[in-house]
C-alpha positions as CSV (number, residue, x, y, z in Angstrom):
1,M,-38.1,95.9,-27.7
2,S,-41.6,96.4,-29.0
3,R,-44.6,96.6,-26.7
4,V,-45.9,93.2,-25.6
5,A,-49.3,92.4,-27.1
6,A,-51.8,89.8,-26.0
7,N,-51.1,87.6,-29.1
8,D,-47.4,87.7,-28.9
9,V,-45.7,84.3,-29.2
10,P,-42.5,83.8,-27.2
11,P,-39.4,83.7,-29.3
12,D,-38.2,80.1,-29.6
13,L,-34.5,79.5,-29.3
14,L,-32.2,76.8,-30.4
15,D,-30.6,73.8,-28.9
16,E,-27.8,71.6,-30.3
17,E,-27.3,67.9,-30.8
18,R,-24.0,65.8,-31.3
19,D,-21.7,65.4,-34.0
20,E,-22.4,67.2,-37.2
21,E,-19.6,66.0,-39.4
22,E,-20.3,62.4,-38.6
23,L,-23.9,62.2,-37.4
24,A,-26.7,61.3,-39.7
25,P,-29.6,63.7,-39.3
26,E,-32.8,62.8,-37.5
27,A,-36.0,62.5,-39.4
28,G,-38.0,65.7,-39.9
29,S,-37.9,69.0,-38.1
30,G,-41.5,69.8,-37.4
31,V,-42.6,69.7,-33.8
32,E,-45.7,67.6,-33.5
33,L,-46.4,67.1,-29.8
34,D,-49.0,64.5,-28.8
35,F,-50.2,66.4,-25.7
36,E,-53.8,67.4,-26.1
37,A,-54.9,70.4,-24.1
38,T,-58.3,70.2,-22.5
39,P,-60.3,73.2,-21.1
40,A,-59.6,72.0,-17.6
41,S,-55.8,71.7,-18.2
42,I,-55.7,75.1,-19.9
43,E,-57.6,76.7,-17.0
44,A,-55.3,75.1,-14.5
45,G,-52.1,76.2,-16.4
46,T,-53.4,79.7,-16.8
47,G,-54.1,79.8,-13.0
48,V,-50.5,78.8,-12.3
49,V,-49.1,81.5,-14.6
50,R,-51.5,84.1,-13.1
51,R,-50.3,83.3,-9.6
52,F,-46.7,83.9,-10.5
53,W,-47.5,87.0,-12.6
54,A,-49.1,88.7,-9.7
55,T,-45.8,89.2,-7.9
56,L,-43.4,89.8,-10.8
57,P,-41.4,93.0,-11.2
58,P,-41.5,95.1,-14.4
59,S,-37.7,94.4,-14.9
60,P,-35.8,92.5,-17.6
61,G,-35.2,88.8,-16.9
62,V,-35.6,85.2,-17.9
63,Y,-38.5,82.9,-17.1
64,R,-38.9,79.1,-17.2
65,M,-42.1,77.2,-17.5
66,I,-42.0,73.8,-15.8
67,D,-44.3,70.8,-16.0
68,R,-45.6,68.5,-13.2
69,K,-42.6,66.2,-13.6
70,G,-40.1,69.0,-13.0
71,D,-39.0,69.2,-16.7
72,V,-38.5,72.6,-18.2
73,L,-41.0,73.2,-21.0
74,Y,-39.8,76.6,-22.2
75,V,-37.2,79.3,-21.5
76,G,-37.9,82.8,-22.6
77,K,-36.5,86.3,-22.0
78,A,-38.3,89.5,-21.5
79,K,-37.7,93.3,-21.3
80,S,-40.4,93.3,-18.7
81,L,-41.2,90.1,-16.9
82,K,-44.5,91.5,-15.7
83,A,-45.7,92.3,-19.2
84,R,-44.3,89.2,-20.9
85,V,-45.8,86.7,-18.5
86,G,-49.0,88.7,-18.4
87,S,-49.5,88.0,-22.1
88,Y,-50.0,84.3,-21.3
89,V,-52.9,84.8,-19.0
90,R,-55.0,86.9,-21.3
91,G,-56.0,83.8,-23.2
92,Q,-56.4,85.4,-26.6
93,G,-54.6,84.9,-29.9
94,H,-52.4,82.0,-28.8
95,S,-51.2,79.4,-31.2
96,N,-52.0,75.7,-30.5
97,R,-48.3,75.2,-29.4
98,I,-48.5,78.0,-26.8
99,I,-51.9,76.7,-25.6
100,R,-50.4,73.3,-25.0
101,M,-47.4,74.8,-23.2
102,I,-49.7,76.8,-20.9
103,A,-51.8,73.7,-20.2
104,E,-48.8,71.7,-19.2
105,T,-47.3,74.4,-16.9
106,A,-47.3,73.5,-13.2
107,S,-44.7,75.9,-12.0
108,M,-42.4,78.8,-13.1
109,E,-39.0,80.1,-12.2
110,F,-37.5,83.5,-12.8
111,V,-34.2,85.3,-12.9
112,T,-34.0,89.1,-13.1
113,T,-31.2,90.8,-15.0
114,A,-29.9,94.4,-15.2
115,T,-30.6,94.7,-19.0
116,E,-32.4,92.9,-21.7
117,T,-29.1,92.1,-23.4
118,E,-28.0,90.1,-20.3
119,A,-31.4,88.4,-20.4
120,L,-30.8,87.3,-24.0
121,L,-27.4,85.9,-23.2
122,L,-28.7,84.1,-20.1
123,E,-31.6,82.7,-22.1
124,A,-29.2,81.2,-24.7
125,N,-27.1,79.6,-21.9
126,L,-30.1,78.1,-20.1
127,I,-31.5,76.6,-23.3
128,K,-28.2,74.9,-24.0
129,Q,-28.2,73.3,-20.5
130,L,-31.9,72.5,-20.0
131,R,-33.0,71.6,-23.6
132,P,-36.6,72.8,-23.2
133,R,-39.3,70.9,-25.1
134,Y,-41.0,73.9,-26.6
135,N,-38.0,75.8,-27.8
136,V,-36.6,75.5,-31.3
137,V,-33.9,72.8,-31.3
138,L,-30.7,73.0,-33.3
139,R,-29.1,69.6,-33.5
140,D,-25.4,70.2,-33.1
141,D,-23.3,70.0,-29.9
142,K,-20.0,69.4,-31.5
143,S,-17.8,72.5,-31.3
144,L,-16.2,73.8,-34.4
145,P,-12.4,73.3,-34.9
146,Y,-9.9,76.1,-34.6
147,I,-6.1,76.5,-35.3
148,L,-4.2,77.3,-32.1
149,L,-0.8,78.9,-32.1
150,T,0.3,78.4,-28.5
151,A,2.0,81.0,-26.3
152,D,2.8,79.0,-23.2
153,S,6.1,77.5,-24.2
154,E,9.5,78.6,-25.5
155,A,8.8,77.2,-28.9
156,P,5.2,77.9,-30.0
157,Q,3.2,75.0,-31.3
158,V,0.5,74.9,-34.1
159,V,-2.3,72.5,-33.3
160,K,-5.9,71.7,-34.0
161,H,-8.2,72.8,-31.1
162,R,-11.8,72.2,-30.1
163,G,-13.7,73.1,-26.9
164,A,-12.9,75.6,-24.2
165,R,-10.1,78.1,-24.7
166,N,-8.1,77.3,-21.6
167,R,-4.7,77.3,-23.1
168,R,-2.8,80.5,-23.6
169,G,-2.3,81.4,-27.3
170,F,-3.9,82.7,-30.5
171,Y,-7.0,81.0,-31.9
172,F,-7.9,81.2,-35.6
173,G,-11.2,80.0,-37.0
174,P,-13.7,78.6,-36.9
175,F,-13.2,76.1,-39.7
176,A,-16.2,74.1,-40.9
177,S,-14.4,70.8,-40.8
178,V,-11.4,69.0,-39.3
179,W,-10.3,68.3,-42.9
180,A,-9.9,72.0,-43.6
181,V,-7.9,72.5,-40.4
182,N,-5.6,69.6,-41.1
183,R,-5.0,70.8,-44.6
184,T,-4.2,74.3,-43.4
185,I,-1.9,73.1,-40.7
186,N,0.1,71.0,-43.1
187,A,0.5,74.0,-45.4
188,L,1.5,76.2,-42.5
189,Q,4.2,73.6,-41.4
190,R,5.7,73.7,-44.9
191,A,5.5,77.5,-45.0
192,F,6.7,78.4,-41.5
193,L,8.4,75.2,-40.2
194,L,6.5,75.2,-36.9
195,R,6.3,72.2,-34.7
196,S,3.1,70.3,-34.1
197,C,4.4,67.8,-31.6
198,S,3.2,67.7,-27.9
199,D,5.2,69.5,-25.2
200,S,6.3,66.2,-23.6
201,Y,7.6,64.9,-27.0
202,Y,9.3,68.2,-27.6
203,E,11.0,68.2,-24.2
204,N,12.4,64.7,-24.4
205,R,13.9,64.8,-27.9
206,T,17.6,64.1,-28.3
207,R,17.7,64.3,-32.1
208,P,15.5,65.8,-34.8
209,C,12.4,63.8,-35.8
210,L,11.3,62.9,-39.3
211,L,9.4,66.2,-39.8
212,F,12.7,68.0,-39.6
213,Q,14.2,65.7,-42.2
214,I,11.4,66.3,-44.7
215,K,11.5,70.1,-44.1
216,R,8.2,70.3,-42.2
217,C,9.7,71.6,-38.9
218,S,12.7,73.7,-38.1
219,G,13.8,71.5,-35.2
220,P,13.7,73.8,-32.2
221,C,13.6,70.7,-29.9
222,T,17.3,69.9,-30.5
223,G,18.6,73.4,-31.2
224,E,18.6,73.1,-35.0
225,I,17.3,76.7,-35.0
226,D,17.8,79.5,-32.5
227,L,14.8,80.1,-30.4
228,A,14.8,83.8,-31.3
229,E,14.7,82.9,-35.0
230,Y,12.0,80.3,-34.3
231,G,10.0,83.0,-32.6
232,K,10.2,85.1,-35.8
233,L,8.7,82.2,-37.7
234,A,5.9,81.9,-35.2
235,E,5.2,85.7,-35.5
236,E,5.1,85.4,-39.3
237,A,2.6,82.5,-39.0
238,R,0.5,84.6,-36.7
239,A,0.6,87.6,-39.0
240,F,-0.4,85.4,-42.0
241,L,-3.4,83.9,-40.1
242,S,-4.4,87.3,-38.9
243,G,-4.9,88.5,-42.4
244,R,-1.5,90.2,-43.1
245,S,-0.6,87.6,-45.7
246,S,0.5,90.1,-48.4
247,A,3.2,91.6,-46.1
248,V,4.5,88.1,-45.2
249,K,4.6,87.0,-48.8
250,E,6.3,90.2,-49.9
251,R,9.0,89.8,-47.3
252,L,9.6,86.1,-48.2
253,A,9.9,87.1,-51.9
254,A,12.4,89.8,-51.1
255,E,14.5,87.4,-49.0
256,M,14.3,84.8,-51.8
257,N,15.6,87.4,-54.4
258,E,18.3,88.5,-52.0
259,A,19.5,84.9,-51.6
260,A,19.5,84.3,-55.3
261,E,21.5,87.5,-55.9
262,E,24.1,86.2,-53.4
263,L,24.2,82.9,-55.3
264,E,22.8,81.1,-52.2
265,F,20.4,79.0,-54.3
266,E,19.6,76.4,-51.7
267,R,18.4,79.1,-49.3
268,A,16.5,80.8,-52.1
269,A,14.8,77.4,-52.9
270,R,13.7,77.1,-49.3
271,Y,12.0,80.6,-49.5
272,R,10.5,79.6,-52.8
273,D,8.9,76.4,-51.3
274,R,7.6,78.5,-48.4
275,L,6.0,80.9,-50.8
276,A,4.4,78.1,-52.7
277,A,3.0,76.6,-49.4
278,L,1.4,80.0,-48.5
279,S,-0.2,80.3,-51.9
280,A,-1.6,76.8,-51.4
281,V,-3.3,77.9,-48.2
282,Q,-5.0,80.7,-49.9
283,S,-5.9,79.0,-53.2
284,T,-7.5,76.0,-51.6
285,Q,-10.0,77.8,-49.4
286,G,-12.7,77.7,-52.1
287,I,-14.6,80.9,-52.9
288,N,-12.6,83.9,-51.5
289,T,-13.8,87.5,-51.2
290,Q,-12.5,90.8,-52.1
291,N,-14.3,93.2,-49.8
292,T,-15.5,91.0,-46.9
293,E,-12.6,90.2,-44.5
294,E,-14.4,88.6,-41.6
295,A,-18.0,87.5,-41.6
296,D,-20.4,84.6,-41.1
297,I,-23.0,84.1,-43.8
298,V,-26.2,82.6,-42.4
299,A,-29.0,81.6,-44.7
300,I,-32.2,79.6,-44.1
301,D,-34.5,77.6,-46.3
302,E,-37.8,75.9,-45.6
303,Q,-39.4,72.9,-47.4
304,A,-42.3,70.8,-46.3
305,G,-42.3,72.2,-42.8
306,Q,-38.6,71.5,-42.3
307,F,-35.8,74.1,-41.9
308,C,-32.1,74.1,-42.9
309,V,-29.7,76.8,-41.9
310,E,-26.4,77.1,-43.9
311,V,-23.4,78.9,-42.3
312,F,-20.4,80.0,-44.3
313,F,-17.3,81.1,-42.4
314,F,-15.1,83.9,-44.0
315,R,-11.9,85.0,-42.3
316,N,-9.1,87.1,-43.7
317,H,-10.9,87.3,-47.1
318,Q,-10.8,83.5,-47.2
319,N,-13.6,80.9,-47.2
320,W,-12.9,78.5,-44.3
321,G,-15.8,76.2,-45.1
322,N,-19.5,75.9,-44.5
323,R,-21.9,73.7,-42.5
324,A,-25.6,72.8,-42.6
325,Y,-27.8,72.8,-39.5
326,F,-31.3,71.4,-39.3
327,P,-33.3,73.0,-36.4
328,K,-36.5,71.4,-35.2
329,A,-39.2,74.0,-35.0
330,D,-43.0,74.2,-35.0
331,R,-44.3,74.2,-38.6
332,S,-46.3,77.4,-37.8
333,M,-43.1,79.4,-37.3
334,S,-41.7,81.6,-40.0
335,R,-38.2,81.4,-41.4
336,A,-37.4,84.8,-39.8
337,E,-38.4,83.5,-36.4
338,V,-36.3,80.3,-36.7
339,L,-33.3,82.3,-38.1
340,G,-33.5,84.8,-35.2
341,S,-33.6,81.9,-32.7
342,F,-30.6,80.3,-34.5
343,V,-28.4,83.4,-34.3
344,S,-29.3,84.0,-30.6
345,Q,-27.9,80.6,-29.6
346,F,-25.3,79.8,-32.3
347,Y,-22.7,82.0,-30.8
348,D,-23.2,80.9,-27.2
349,D,-20.0,78.8,-27.2
350,K,-18.1,80.5,-30.0
351,P,-16.9,84.1,-30.6
352,P,-18.9,86.0,-33.2
353,P,-17.2,87.7,-36.1
354,R,-17.3,91.4,-36.8
355,L,-20.0,90.9,-39.4
356,V,-23.0,88.5,-39.6
357,L,-24.9,88.5,-42.9
358,L,-28.4,87.1,-42.9
359,S,-30.8,86.0,-45.6
360,E,-33.9,87.2,-43.7
361,E,-34.7,90.2,-41.5
362,I,-35.0,89.0,-37.9
363,E,-37.0,90.5,-35.0
364,E,-35.0,92.4,-32.4
365,C,-32.0,92.5,-34.7
366,A,-30.5,95.5,-32.7
367,L,-30.8,93.6,-29.4
368,V,-29.2,90.4,-30.8
369,A,-26.3,92.6,-32.2
370,A,-25.9,94.3,-28.9
371,A,-25.7,90.9,-27.1
372,L,-23.1,89.6,-29.5
373,T,-21.1,92.9,-29.1
374,V,-21.1,92.3,-25.3
375,K,-20.0,88.7,-25.8
376,A,-17.2,89.5,-28.3
377,G,-15.9,92.7,-26.5
378,R,-16.0,94.6,-29.8
379,K,-18.7,95.8,-32.2
380,V,-20.6,93.1,-34.1
381,E,-22.8,94.1,-37.0
382,I,-25.8,92.1,-38.2
383,S,-27.3,93.0,-41.6
384,V,-29.3,91.7,-44.6
385,P,-27.4,92.8,-47.7
386,Q,-29.5,93.7,-50.8
387,R,-26.8,94.1,-53.5
388,G,-23.2,93.7,-54.3
389,E,-20.6,91.0,-53.2
390,R,-22.3,90.5,-49.9
391,R,-25.6,89.7,-51.5
392,Q,-23.9,87.2,-53.8
393,L,-22.4,85.5,-50.7
394,V,-25.9,85.3,-49.1
395,E,-27.4,83.9,-52.3
396,A,-24.7,81.2,-52.5
397,A,-25.4,80.2,-48.9
398,L,-29.1,80.2,-49.6
399,R,-28.6,77.9,-52.6
400,N,-26.5,75.5,-50.5
401,A,-29.2,75.5,-47.8
402,R,-31.8,74.6,-50.4
403,E,-29.8,71.8,-51.8
404,A,-28.8,70.4,-48.3
405,L,-32.4,70.3,-47.2
406,G,-33.4,68.6,-50.5
407,R,-30.8,65.9,-49.9
408,R,-32.0,65.5,-46.3
409,L,-35.6,65.0,-47.3
410,A,-34.6,62.4,-49.8
411,E,-32.5,60.5,-47.3
412,T,-35.3,60.6,-44.7
413,S,-37.7,59.1,-47.2
414,S,-35.3,56.3,-48.2
415,Q,-34.6,55.6,-44.5
416,A,-38.3,55.3,-43.8
417,K,-38.7,52.7,-46.6
418,L,-35.7,50.7,-45.2
419,L,-37.3,50.6,-41.7
420,A,-40.6,49.5,-43.2
421,A,-38.8,46.7,-45.1
422,L,-37.0,45.6,-42.0
423,G,-40.1,45.6,-39.9
424,A,-41.9,43.4,-42.6
425,A,-38.9,41.0,-42.8
426,F,-38.9,40.3,-39.1
427,G,-42.6,40.3,-38.6
428,L,-42.9,43.5,-36.6
429,A,-46.3,45.2,-36.2
430,S,-44.9,48.5,-37.4
431,P,-41.6,50.0,-38.7
432,P,-39.0,50.2,-35.9
433,R,-38.2,53.7,-34.8
434,R,-35.2,52.8,-32.6
435,I,-32.9,49.9,-33.5
436,E,-30.1,48.9,-31.1
437,V,-27.2,46.7,-32.3
438,Y,-24.8,45.1,-29.9
439,D,-21.3,43.7,-30.5
440,N,-18.2,43.1,-28.4
441,S,-14.5,43.1,-29.1
442,H,-11.4,41.8,-27.3
443,I,-8.1,40.0,-27.9
444,M,-7.9,36.7,-26.0
445,G,-10.2,38.2,-23.4
446,T,-8.1,41.2,-22.7
447,N,-9.3,44.8,-22.9
448,A,-12.9,43.5,-23.4
449,V,-15.3,46.1,-24.6
450,G,-19.0,45.9,-25.5
451,A,-20.6,48.4,-27.9
452,M,-24.1,49.5,-28.7
453,I,-25.0,51.5,-31.8
454,V,-28.4,53.0,-32.5
455,A,-30.3,53.7,-35.7
456,G,-33.6,55.4,-36.3
457,P,-35.6,57.3,-38.9
458,G,-32.7,59.7,-39.5
459,G,-30.0,57.0,-39.9
460,L,-27.3,56.4,-37.4
461,M,-27.9,58.2,-34.1
462,K,-24.3,58.6,-32.9
463,T,-25.3,60.6,-29.8
464,H,-26.9,57.5,-28.5
465,Y,-23.9,55.2,-29.0
466,R,-22.6,53.6,-25.8
467,T,-19.6,51.4,-24.8
468,F,-19.4,49.0,-21.9
469,N,-16.2,48.1,-20.1
470,M,-16.6,44.5,-18.9
471,R,-16.1,44.6,-15.2
472,S,-17.7,41.5,-13.8
473,E,-15.3,39.5,-11.6
474,D,-17.0,36.2,-12.6
475,L,-16.4,36.9,-16.3
476,T,-14.2,34.3,-17.9
477,P,-11.8,36.0,-20.4
478,G,-13.0,35.4,-23.9
479,D,-16.5,34.3,-22.9
480,D,-18.6,36.1,-25.6
481,Y,-21.9,34.9,-24.2
482,A,-21.1,36.2,-20.7
483,M,-20.0,39.5,-22.2
484,M,-23.3,39.8,-24.1
485,R,-25.3,39.0,-20.9
486,E,-23.4,41.6,-18.9
487,M,-23.8,44.3,-21.5
488,L,-27.5,43.8,-22.0
489,R,-28.2,43.3,-18.3
490,R,-26.6,46.7,-17.5
491,R,-28.2,48.5,-20.4
492,F,-31.8,47.3,-19.8
493,A,-31.5,47.4,-16.0
494,R,-30.8,51.1,-16.3
495,L,-33.6,51.5,-18.9
496,V,-36.1,49.8,-16.6
497,K,-35.1,52.0,-13.7
498,E,-34.9,55.4,-15.5
499,S,-37.5,55.0,-18.2
500,P,-40.0,52.4,-17.0
501,R,-42.8,51.5,-19.5
502,T,-46.1,52.8,-18.4
503,D,-47.9,50.0,-20.3
504,P,-45.9,46.8,-20.1
505,P,-47.2,44.0,-22.3
506,P,-49.4,41.6,-20.5
507,A,-48.3,38.0,-20.1
508,G,-49.2,36.1,-23.3
509,G,-50.7,39.2,-24.8
510,R,-49.6,41.2,-27.8
511,G,-46.9,43.6,-26.8
512,P,-45.2,46.4,-28.6
513,A,-43.8,45.9,-32.1
514,G,-45.6,42.6,-32.6
515,I,-44.1,40.8,-29.6
516,D,-46.0,38.8,-27.1
517,G,-45.5,39.0,-23.4
518,G,-42.9,36.2,-23.4
519,G,-40.7,38.0,-26.0
520,Q,-42.0,35.9,-28.8
521,L,-42.6,37.3,-32.3
522,A,-46.3,37.8,-32.8
523,S,-46.2,36.4,-36.3
524,E,-46.9,32.7,-36.5
525,A,-44.0,30.3,-36.8
526,G,-43.2,29.0,-40.2
527,E,-42.7,31.0,-43.4
528,P,-41.7,34.6,-42.6
529,P,-43.8,37.4,-44.0
530,S,-42.7,38.8,-47.3
531,P,-40.3,41.7,-46.7
532,T,-41.8,44.1,-49.3
533,L,-41.1,47.8,-49.7
534,P,-44.0,50.3,-49.6
535,A,-45.8,51.0,-52.8
536,Q,-44.1,53.5,-55.1
537,G,-44.6,57.0,-53.8
538,A,-46.0,55.8,-50.5
539,S,-44.5,56.9,-47.2
540,P,-44.2,54.4,-44.3
541,S,-46.2,55.8,-41.4
542,F,-45.7,55.4,-37.7
543,P,-48.4,54.2,-35.3
544,A,-51.2,56.7,-34.7
545,G,-50.8,59.0,-31.8
546,E,-47.0,58.6,-31.8
547,D,-44.7,61.6,-32.6
548,P,-42.1,60.6,-35.2
549,E,-39.9,63.4,-33.8
550,T,-39.7,62.0,-30.3
551,F,-36.9,59.4,-30.4
552,P,-38.0,56.6,-28.0
553,A,-35.8,55.4,-25.1
554,W,-36.8,51.8,-25.6
555,P,-35.7,49.9,-28.7
556,D,-38.3,48.5,-31.1
557,L,-35.7,46.0,-32.3
558,V,-32.5,44.6,-30.9
559,L,-29.9,43.1,-33.2
560,I,-27.3,40.8,-31.8
561,D,-24.1,40.0,-33.7
562,G,-24.1,36.2,-33.3
563,G,-26.2,33.1,-33.7
564,R,-28.5,31.1,-31.4
565,G,-26.1,31.0,-28.5
566,Q,-25.8,34.8,-28.4
567,L,-29.6,35.1,-28.8
568,E,-30.3,32.9,-25.8
569,A,-27.7,34.8,-23.7
570,A,-29.4,38.1,-24.7
571,R,-32.9,36.8,-23.9
572,A,-31.7,35.5,-20.5
573,A,-30.2,38.9,-19.6
574,L,-33.4,40.8,-20.5
575,A,-35.6,38.3,-18.6
576,E,-33.3,38.8,-15.5
577,V,-34.0,42.5,-15.3
578,G,-37.7,42.3,-16.3
579,A,-37.4,43.8,-19.8
580,T,-40.0,41.8,-21.5
581,G,-41.6,42.4,-24.9
582,V,-38.4,43.5,-26.7
583,P,-37.9,42.0,-30.1
584,I,-34.5,40.4,-30.4
585,V,-32.8,39.0,-33.6
586,G,-29.5,37.2,-33.8
587,V,-27.5,37.9,-37.0
588,A,-25.1,35.0,-37.7
589,K,-22.5,35.3,-40.5
590,G,-22.7,33.0,-43.4
591,R,-20.2,30.3,-44.3
592,D,-16.7,31.7,-44.5
593,R,-18.2,35.0,-43.2
594,E,-19.5,35.7,-46.6
595,A,-21.8,38.8,-46.7
596,G,-25.2,38.1,-48.2
597,R,-25.6,34.6,-46.6
598,E,-26.5,35.8,-43.1
599,T,-28.9,33.7,-41.1
600,F,-31.4,35.4,-38.7
601,F,-32.4,33.7,-35.5
602,M,-35.6,34.8,-33.7
603,P,-37.4,33.4,-30.7
604,G,-40.1,30.9,-31.5
605,R,-39.3,30.8,-35.2
606,E,-37.1,28.8,-37.5
607,P,-33.9,30.6,-38.7
608,I,-34.5,32.5,-41.9
609,R,-32.4,34.1,-44.7
610,L,-33.4,37.1,-46.7
611,P,-33.0,37.2,-50.5
612,P,-29.5,38.2,-51.5
613,R,-30.5,41.5,-53.0
614,D,-33.1,42.5,-50.5
615,P,-32.7,46.1,-49.3
616,A,-33.5,45.0,-45.7
617,L,-30.5,42.6,-45.9
618,Y,-28.2,45.4,-47.0
619,F,-29.5,47.6,-44.2
620,V,-28.8,44.9,-41.6
621,Q,-25.3,44.4,-43.0
622,R,-24.6,48.1,-42.7
623,L,-25.8,48.2,-39.1
624,R,-23.8,45.1,-38.2
625,D,-20.6,46.5,-39.8
626,E,-21.1,49.8,-38.0
627,A,-21.4,48.1,-34.7
628,H,-18.3,46.0,-35.5
629,R,-16.4,49.2,-36.4
630,F,-17.5,51.0,-33.2
631,A,-16.6,48.0,-31.0
632,I,-13.2,47.6,-32.5
633,G,-12.5,51.3,-32.2
634,A,-13.5,51.3,-28.5
635,H,-11.3,48.2,-27.9
636,R,-8.3,49.8,-29.6
637,A,-8.7,53.0,-27.6
638,K,-8.8,51.0,-24.4
639,R,-5.8,48.9,-25.4
640,K,-3.9,52.0,-26.2
641,R,-4.6,53.5,-22.8
642,E,-3.5,50.3,-21.1
643,L,-0.2,50.4,-23.1
644,T,0.5,53.9,-21.9
645,R,-0.5,53.4,-18.3
646,S,2.1,54.0,-15.6
647,P,2.3,52.3,-12.2
648,L,2.1,55.9,-10.8
649,D,-1.6,55.9,-12.0
650,E,-2.4,53.3,-9.4
651,I,-1.0,55.3,-6.4
652,P,-3.6,57.4,-4.5
653,G,-2.7,61.1,-4.4
654,I,-0.5,61.0,-7.6
655,G,-2.3,63.1,-10.2
656,P,-1.1,64.3,-13.6
657,A,1.0,67.2,-12.1
658,R,2.9,65.1,-9.6
659,K,3.3,62.3,-12.1
660,R,4.9,64.7,-14.6
661,A,7.1,66.2,-11.9
662,L,8.4,62.8,-10.9
663,L,9.1,61.7,-14.4
664,H,10.9,65.0,-15.3
665,H,13.0,64.7,-12.2
666,F,14.0,61.0,-12.4
667,G,13.7,60.5,-16.2
668,T,12.3,56.9,-16.1
669,M,9.9,54.7,-14.2
670,K,12.8,52.4,-13.2
671,A,14.6,55.3,-11.6
672,I,11.4,56.2,-9.6
673,E,11.0,52.6,-8.4
674,R,14.6,52.5,-7.2
675,A,14.7,55.9,-5.7
676,A,15.4,56.4,-2.0
677,L,12.9,58.2,0.2
678,D,15.2,61.2,0.5
679,D,15.5,61.4,-3.3
680,L,11.8,61.3,-3.7
681,M,11.3,64.1,-1.2
682,R,13.7,66.3,-3.2
683,A,11.5,66.1,-6.4
684,P,9.8,69.3,-7.2
685,G,6.1,69.4,-6.0
686,V,6.4,66.2,-3.9
687,N,6.0,66.6,-0.2
688,A,7.0,64.1,2.5
689,A,3.7,62.3,2.7
690,T,3.5,61.8,-1.1
691,A,7.1,60.6,-1.2
692,R,6.4,58.1,1.6
693,T,3.3,56.9,-0.3
694,V,5.3,56.3,-3.5
695,Y,8.2,54.7,-1.6
696,D,5.9,52.3,0.2
697,Y,4.0,51.4,-3.0
698,F,7.0,50.1,-4.8
699,R,8.2,48.2,-1.8
700,G,5.0,46.4,-1.1
701,G,4.0,48.6,1.8
702,A,0.9,50.7,2.2
703,S,-0.5,52.0,-1.1
């Protein structure tokens, strides 16, 4: 690590937000914080830092800068805490961002480590947990999918896997998308005839399933294949996924020829089909490599102060897909700084490959490589290729990053125009930055679920989606108005408690987004304002002093799926919890539920309709349809859970392990209900107290 200078800027690291395959990106990536540092606040913050600096040791570690509310502003690592923190108190050469950070600092916390490598790993972990405001933010929390070949059962299973690696087996990946994983698993089933069913399904089969009939499984569940032979198939699949595909294909070709020579043409045909399936796995991976067996290609592009990082995944000389990430960083940062921050955190929750190829030289490259080596348990190399096949791979990733960022900028501009048109259509004082749409779903009042979706400058914000299980005892099944009241009451009561407005609208005065204190639209009743788009080439702007990057907690517009009755129910719920000044619009479907004939109900105004081809109308229709889709999906998931529930779930002390033991021992729920106390006590893993609890439950005793 180089010597710490007075004008050093702490390296910013990355954070992740949800759902990359499905989530629409948020608008912009430049950090524009609205905090203005004053000489007094800078002096106070510097004094806080100096007080902690005086007692720091010259050892490696991680430091956290904390504001007056207790929120972590920044997490950084240092080879020498004494020297690193000391660079903040010299007061020379700091960027505006660092000056604001110092001015906001009210306290600091420190953790010392044995080495700088440990400090780098701890720093990445803390940023993931704490999401500091002044660190670079990578918006992706969704883990990448892998293929898992299990090793904890007599017949290994090939499945898709996400998340922590708690199950024993062999993991292959990462893949860039679930689609690529599913496609590969389907081909592996045809090639190696491995099962993909769950263990409980496998253990309870009495005859082969359909996958055996269509030659996608060898049927180990019912003894259609010897377990030793099945183990050989699993080992072949492991060898193929580990990169030894040539040896596997050569052996299958030899066995096919041998079967043909012995005139066993049906067996030869099966080997032929397996070879064809293996060729499909390799040929459909996109651009493959000749000399790069295992690597991640990471390239960064910057346009208009925004960044895009494109990652390509290569394993076993095969391209397993690519994914674009859009980190949020200060516009003053260079591409190399953002890329270094990205690499430091990207592998926090995933194993790094043996080789990482970058498009830019990063600071402390050797330190980052050492940290990844420690994490992987084997050598990890980081390099910036200048020529040959590796450079061509980096150029391809860089081209994709440039195109992805161009598409994002275009989408953001279109979204801003739609928000401006929607604000004009409903008479709002400014374009809404957070729109919440509410809907509910049930069948005759059963499994009732409420749903909230959120949209903003970057499109649908799926990390903010919420579902509400209706739990009021006074709720009449099928009462949509009562469901809407409960949903909004719970949502805004929590909002009022956790994020109270510092400047609530005064009674009768003009409140946020053009709403008066009574929840009335500020525009006069009568003809609605013309919902026009901004002039050609113009960009809709947000109110002065507001940061377009900071997504607000309070909605600027609430859309209710329903007419005047639903609207009044929503207004009553908000008034009950004191959430005044929130614009609410009811969206009633047209005659025969015809799209394009929607009627909009607003407090204090006559119902309106928008022109059939108005962009704002199409936008509302998309939001309503998304809320409907999300509500129905949540309802179906709840209904499915209810259908698979067991009476054992209602018995205190019966967890998944004991439930499984009882079902394995007795076979059916009926047998458990009829079992004598002595029989229950003989079940594996069930003690006398548990047996008595189960026995009494089914006989109306204590539960």
